[in-house]
C-alpha positions in Angstrom: -16.7 5.8 39.1 -17.8 7.0 42.9 -15.1 6.5 45.6 -15.0 7.8 48.4 -13.0 11.3 47.6 -14.5 14.7 46.6 -16.0 15.4 43.7 -16.3 19.4 42.7 -19.4 20.2 41.0 -19.4 23.2 38.8 -22.5 25.7 37.4 -24.7 23.0 34.9 -24.3 24.6 31.1 -26.4 25.2 28.8 -28.8 22.3 27.5 -27.5 22.5 23.5 -23.8 22.0 25.0 -23.6 17.9 25.4 -25.9 17.6 22.2 -22.8 19.8 20.1 -20.1 17.8 21.8 -22.0 14.9 20.7 -22.5 15.5 16.9 -18.7 17.0 17.0 -17.6 13.4 19.0 -20.1 11.2 16.6 -18.1 13.2 13.4 -14.7 12.6 14.4 -15.9 8.8 14.9 -16.9 8.8 11.6 -13.3 10.4 10.2 -11.9 7.8 12.2 -14.3 5.4 10.5 -13.4 6.3 7.3 -9.6 6.3 7.3 -9.3 3.1 9.2 -11.2 1.6 5.6 -8.5 4.1 3.8 -5.6 2.5 5.7 -7.1 -1.7 5.0 -7.9 -0.5 1.6 -4.2 0.2 1.3 -3.0 -3.0 2.7 -5.2 -5.9 1.3 -3.9 -3.8 -2.1 -0.7 -4.0 -1.4 -1.1 -7.7 -0.6 -2.4 -8.1 -3.5 0.2 -6.5 -6.2 3.3 -7.8 -4.6 3.1 -10.8 -7.1 3.0 -8.7 -9.7 5.9 -6.3 -8.5 8.0 -8.8 -8.5 7.0 -9.7 -12.6 7.4 -6.4 -13.2 10.6 -5.8 -11.7 12.2 -8.4 -13.8 10.6 -6.8 -16.8 12.3 -3.4 -16.3 15.4 -4.9 -15.2 14.9 -6.5 -18.7 14.6 -3.7 -20.6 17.6 -1.9 -19.3 19.2 -4.5 -20.3 18.1 -4.4 -23.5 18.9 -0.9 -23.7 22.1 -1.4 -22.1 22.4 -3.7 -25.4 21.2 -1.4 -27.9 23.7 1.5 -26.9 26.3 -0.7 -27.3 25.2 -1.8 -30.6 25.0 1.9 -31.4 28.4 2.3 -30.4 30.4 -0.2 -33.0 28.2 0.8 -35.3 29.9 4.7 -35.1 33.6 2.7 -34.7 32.7 0.9 -38.2 31.5 4.0 -39.5 34.9 5.7 -38.9 36.7 2.5 -39.9 35.2 2.8 -43.5 35.8 6.8 -43.2 39.6 5.9 -42.8 39.5 3.4 -45.6 38.2 5.5 -48.2 41.0 7.8 -47.3 43.5 5.4 -48.0 41.7 4.1 -51.1 41.0 7.9 -51.9 45.4 8.5 -51.7 46.2 5.2 -53.3 44.2 5.8 -56.3 46.0 9.4 -56.5 49.1 7.8 -56.7 48.3 5.0 -58.9 47.3 8.0 -61.4 51.2 10.0 -60.9 52.8 6.8 -61.4 50.8 5.7 -64.4 51.1 9.1 -65.6 55.1 9.2 -65.4 55.2 5.6 -66.9 53.0 6.8 -69.5 55.6 9.5 -70.5 58.6 6.9 -70.6 60.3 9.4 -68.4 63.5 8.4 -65.9 65.7 5.4 -66.9 65.0 1.6 -66.8 65.7 1.8 -63.3 63.4 4.6 -62.4 60.3 2.9 -64.8 61.6 -1.0 -62.9 60.7 1.5 -59.3 57.8 3.6 -60.8 56.4 0.0 -61.6 57.1 -1.9 -58.3 55.1 0.8 -56.5 52.2 1.1 -58.8 52.4 -2.4 -58.5 52.2 -1.6 -54.6 49.6 0.5 -54.8 46.9 -1.9 -56.4 47.9 -4.1 -53.7 46.7 -1.6 -51.2 43.7 -0.9 -52.9 42.5 -4.2 -53.7 43.1 -4.5 -49.6 41.7 -1.5 -48.9 38.4 -2.9 -51.2 38.3 -5.7 -49.2 38.3 -4.7 -45.9 35.8 -1.8 -46.9 33.5 -5.0 -48.3 34.2 -7.1 -45.1 33.1 -3.9 -42.8 29.5 -3.2 -45.1 28.8 -7.4 -44.2 29.5 -6.3 -40.4 27.3 -3.4 -40.6 25.1 -4.9 -42.1 24.4 -7.8 -39.4 25.1 -4.7 -37.1 21.9 -3.0 -37.9 19.8 -6.4 -38.2 20.7 -7.3 -34.5 20.0 -3.5 -33.7 16.6 -4.0 -35.5 16.0 -7.5 -33.0 17.7 -5.7 -30.0 14.5 -2.4 -30.8 11.7 -4.9 -31.6 12.4 -7.0 -28.3 12.6 -3.4 -26.3 9.5 -2.5 -28.0 7.5 -5.8 -27.1 9.2 -5.1 -23.1 7.9 -1.4 -23.1 4.1 -3.4 -24.1 4.4 -5.7 -21.5 5.1 -3.7 -18.5 1.9 -0.8 -20.1 0.3 -4.1 -20.1 1.0 -5.1 -16.1 0.6 -1.7 -15.1 -2.6 -1.5 -16.6 -3.6 -4.6 -15.2 -2.2 -3.8 -11.2 -4.5 -0.7 -11.6 -7.8 -2.7 -12.9 -7.4 -5.1 -9.5 -6.7 -2.1 -7.2 -10.6 -1.3 -8.4 -11.5 -4.5 -8.2 -10.0 -4.6 -4.7 -11.3 -1.3 -3.6 -15.0 -2.2 -4.7 -14.9 -5.4 -2.8 -13.4 -4.1 0.1 -16.3 -1.2 0.0 -19.0 -4.4 -0.7 -17.6 -5.8 2.1 -17.7 -3.0 4.6 -21.7 -2.3 3.5 -21.8 -5.9 3.9 -21.3 -5.7 7.9 -22.8 -2.1 8.2 -25.7 -3.6 7.4 -25.1 -6.3 9.9 -23.6 -4.1 12.4 -27.9 -2.2 12.5 -29.0 -5.4 12.8 -26.8 -6.6 16.0 -28.1 -3.3 17.3 -31.7 -3.8 17.2 -31.8 -7.1 18.4 -29.7 -5.3 21.4 -33.1 -2.7 21.3 -34.9 -5.3 21.4 -33.9 -7.3 24.5 -32.4 -4.2 26.3 -35.3 -2.2 25.8 -35.0 1.7 25.4 -33.6 2.8 28.8 -32.2 5.6 29.4 -28.7 4.9 30.1 -27.8 3.0 26.6 -27.2 4.8 23.9 -25.8 5.2 20.3 -23.5 7.0 19.2 -22.5 6.9 15.7 -21.0 3.0 15.3 -21.0 1.8 18.8 -23.5 1.2 21.2 -22.6 2.7 25.2 -23.5 1.3 28.4 -23.0 3.1 31.8 -20.2 1.4 33.5 -22.6 1.6 37.1 -24.9 -1.0 34.7 -22.1 -3.2 35.1 -19.9 -2.6 38.0 -19.2 -1.2 41.4 -17.6 1.4 41.7 -13.7 1.2 41.2 -14.7 -2.2 40.7 -13.7 -4.1 37.3 -15.9 -7.5 38.3 -18.9 -8.1 36.7 -21.9 -7.2 38.9 -24.3 -9.3 39.4 -27.5 -7.2 37.5 -24.3 -6.9 34.6 -24.1 -10.6 34.4 -27.8 -10.5 33.9 -27.3 -8.0 31.0 -24.1 -9.4 29.9 -26.1 -13.1 28.7 -28.7 -11.0 26.5 -26.1 -9.4 25.0 -24.0 -12.7 24.0 -27.1 -14.4 23.0 -27.6 -11.7 20.2 -24.1 -12.1 19.4 -23.6 -15.3 18.5 -27.2 -14.9 16.9 -25.9 -12.8 14.9 -22.7 -14.1 14.2 -24.1 -17.2 12.7 -25.9 -15.0 9.9 -22.1 -12.9 8.9 -20.6 -15.0 5.9 -17.3 -16.5 6.9 -15.7 -14.4 4.6 -16.4 -11.2 6.8 -13.4 -11.0 9.2 -15.3 -9.0 11.5 -14.9 -8.5 15.7 -16.8 -7.0 18.1 -14.1 -4.4 20.2 -14.9 -4.0 23.7 -13.6 0.0 24.9 -13.9 0.6 28.7 -14.0 4.3 29.3 -13.1 5.7 32.9 -14.2 9.4 34.0 -11.5 12.3 34.2 -11.3 11.7 38.5 -7.7 10.5 39.1 -8.0 7.3 41.0 -4.5 5.4 42.0 -4.9 2.4 44.4 -3.0 -0.6 44.2 -5.8 -2.8 41.9 -5.6 0.4 39.4 -2.7 2.2 39.7 -4.2 4.2 37.1 -7.7 5.0 35.0 -5.7 3.2 32.3 -5.6 -0.2 34.4 -9.5 0.6 35.8 -11.1 0.7 31.9 -8.5 -1.7 30.8 -9.7 -3.9 33.3 -13.1 -3.2 33.0 -13.2 -4.5 28.9 -11.3 -6.8 29.3 -13.6 -8.4 32.5 -16.7 -8.1 30.0 -14.5 -10.0 27.1 -13.6 -12.6 29.3 -17.8 -13.3 30.4 -18.4 -13.0 27.1 -15.9 -15.9 26.1 -17.8 -17.8 29.1 -21.3 -17.2 27.7 -20.3 -19.0 23.9 -19.2 -16.1 21.7 -15.6 -16.9 20.2 -12.7 -15.5 22.1 -11.6 -15.1 18.3 -13.8 -12.4 17.6 -13.5 -10.4 20.3 -11.2 -7.3 21.2 -10.4 -5.9 24.8 -9.2 -2.0 24.8 -9.1 0.6 28.1 -9.3 4.5 26.7 -8.5 5.7 30.2 -10.3 9.1 30.3 -9.0 10.4 27.3 -12.5 9.7 24.7 -14.9 11.6 26.8 -18.1 12.0 25.8 -18.5 15.0 27.5 -15.8 17.4 27.9 -17.4 18.9 31.2 -16.3 18.6 34.4 -19.8 18.1 36.3 -21.2 14.4 37.9 -23.7 14.3 35.5 -20.5 14.6 32.4 -18.3 12.1 34.7 -21.4 9.8 34.8 -21.9 9.7 31.1 -18.8 9.7 30.7 -18.0 5.8 32.7 -19.1 3.9 29.9 -18.5 0.4 28.3 -18.9 0.2 24.6 -19.9 -2.2 22.2 -18.3 -1.7 18.2 -18.8 -4.1 15.4 -16.1 -3.9 12.9 -13.2 -5.6 10.8 -10.4 -6.7 11.8 
């Protein structure tokens, strides 16, 4: 972008530096691409297992309820056991008292009134013993019923835990299948990207102002725009029509289930710009990307398959401050990727 301002040309660096920078930029882009794949994988996985999570949460709630009921039944069991111990103590005391009274009766000790009183006490102790035995029998029946309930609850809890383990295994298997499917889609898109780039090469030829950097097709801005402008030039329109033809051809070959887009990225150099039309390098780079997208749409490329992005001067291919580096950094990039 050569506006009416002076640019200071630094002393050229060693010839190997641009190649080193390209390699580092390519590595960074590969890492970003892999991170994007990872994020997409997590998104689709989370979306696919949402329904499984709901069922799993309901199952865990049922397990918690069964555990609570089991604890309650165990407390009741302990209470009944304590009651039985108390009744056994009462029976033992009654039996002891009955034995004492029986001994007194056998000896014939005391007067007739005393004997009648002892006989009455003995009958009373016998009655208490019978009642205690009846109560113990009732408690034993309750304990038997409680044990059956506990066995039923334990079986239900075991069934719930087994179902929980099965659900976890199903979720893990679903995650593996989703990852494999996503990997296949990524590989498939990479194949179409390669075909698209090959088609562009055959149409545009091996020109020095066009290069492939990683997974992007890079055009110097001067191919499409005049200095300081976001209006596509006549020469740029000729090349963009060829690109639109190639994109329409490759679009017919990509399956419908591959959700692809062509991202058009605008980049400027580091020289600041401040005009009424473009207050910053952000505005210029974004304006140029939008102009390219609008031209492609006008030439038959579906609008829902295009994205325009402006990066300003913050993603340079060359970090140097020379005129050659500035020219290389002023560019339009095409990237065929997933949405």
